[in-house]
C-alpha positions in Angstrom: 17.1 9.4 5.8 16.3 5.7 5.8 17.4 4.1 2.5 15.4 1.0 3.0 12.1 2.8 3.4 13.0 5.1 0.6 13.8 2.2 -1.8 10.6 0.6 -0.7 8.6 3.7 -1.5 10.3 4.0 -5.0 9.5 0.3 -5.7 5.8 1.0 -4.6 5.7 4.1 -6.7 7.3 2.5 -9.7 5.2 -0.6 -9.7 2.0 1.6 -8.9 2.6 3.6 -12.0 3.2 0.4 -14.2 0.0 -1.3 -12.7 -2.0 1.9 -13.2 -0.9 2.1 -16.8 -1.8 -1.5 -17.3 -5.2 -0.9 -15.6 -6.0 2.1 -17.7 -4.9 0.8 -21.0 -5.0 -2.9 -21.0 -7.2 -4.2 -18.4 -10.4 -2.5 -19.6 -10.2 -4.6 -22.7 -10.2 -8.0 -20.9 -12.4 -7.6 -17.7 -15.5 -5.8 -16.7 -15.8 -2.2 -15.5 -16.2 -3.2 -11.9 -12.9 -5.1 -11.9 -11.1 -2.2 -13.6 -12.5 0.1 -10.8 -11.4 -2.2 -8.2 -7.9 -2.6 -9.8 -7.7 1.2 -9.6 -8.5 1.3 -5.9 -5.5 -1.0 -5.3 -3.3 1.2 -7.4 -4.4 4.4 -5.6 -3.9 3.1 -2.2 -0.4 1.7 -3.2 0.5 5.1 -4.5 -0.8 6.9 -1.3 1.4 4.6 0.6 4.5 5.0 -1.5 4.2 8.7 -0.7 3.6 8.0 3.0 6.8 5.9 3.0 8.8 8.7 1.2 7.7 11.0 4.0 8.6 8.4 6.6 12.0 7.8 5.1 13.1 11.4 5.0 11.5 12.7 8.2 13.8 12.7 11.2 11.2 13.1 13.8 11.1 9.4 14.8 13.5 7.2 16.4 14.7 4.1 14.5 12.6 1.5 16.4 9.1 3.3 16.0 10.0 4.2 12.4 10.8 0.5 11.7 7.5 -0.6 13.1 5.4 1.9 11.3 7.4 1.0 8.1 6.6 -2.7 8.6 2.9 -2.1 9.2 2.7 0.0 6.0 4.7 -2.3 4.0 2.7 -5.5 5.0 -0.6 -3.7 4.8 0.0 -2.3 1.5 1.1 -5.6 0.0 -1.9 -7.4 1.6 -4.5 -4.7 0.6 -3.5 -3.7 -2.9 -2.1 -7.0 -4.1 -5.1 -8.9 -3.1 -7.2 -6.4 -4.9 -5.1 -6.9 -8.1 -5.5 -10.7 -7.8 -9.2 -10.4 -7.1 -9.7 -8.0 -10.1 -8.1 -10.5 -12.3 -10.0 -13.5 -11.0 -11.9 -14.0 -14.3 -8.7 -14.4 -16.2 -7.2 -17.4 -14.3 -8.2 -20.9 -13.4 -7.3 -20.0 -9.7 -10.3 -18.7 -7.6 -8.8 -15.8 -5.9 -12.1 -15.0 -4.0 -10.8 -17.4 -1.5 -8.3 -14.9 -0.4 -10.8 -12.0 -0.3 -10.4 -11.8 3.5 -6.8 -10.7 3.1 -8.0 -7.3 1.7 -9.7 -6.0 4.9 -6.9 -7.4 7.0 -4.4 -5.4 5.0 -6.6 -2.4 5.4 -6.7 -2.7 9.1 -2.9 -3.0 9.2 -2.6 0.2 7.1 -4.9 2.0 9.7 -2.7 0.6 12.5 0.4 2.0 10.8 -1.2 5.5 10.4 -2.6 5.4 14.0 0.7 4.4 15.4 2.5 7.3 13.4 -0.1 9.6 14.9 0.5 8.2 18.4 4.3 8.7 18.1 3.9 12.3 16.8 1.5 13.1 19.8 3.7 11.4 22.3 6.9 13.0 21.2 8.2 15.7 23.5 8.4 18.8 21.4 11.3 21.2 21.4 8.8 24.1 20.8 
C-alpha cells in the first residue's frame, strides 16, 4: 500500500465529486451547455484517474520506482488535462482568457496515455510467478 498515492486518489475523488455536483447543479445556470458538457468531461477523466490511482496505490505488483513514475505521470496528466478543461469551461465568466492555455489539455491527455502505456509495459515486462 502506498499512502501518498492513496491520499492523492482520495483528493482527486473528493474534488471530482464536488466539481461534478457544481457542474450539474450550478454551472448550467451560468454558462452554455457546451461548456457544461466540457466541464463534465474534465470531471469524468479526473474520476477515472482517481480510481486508477486507488488501484495503483493498493496493488503490490510494481516495484517502488516504476510505481512512482506511473503515479507522477497520472498525477501531472490529470491536473493538466482536467483542470485546464475546468478553466476553459469557465472562460466566459472571467476577465482572463483561458483559451491561451488550451494547448495544455492535449499535453495532459498525452501524459495520461503515457502513464497507462507505461503501466501496461511494466505489467507485460514483469516476470510472472505463474
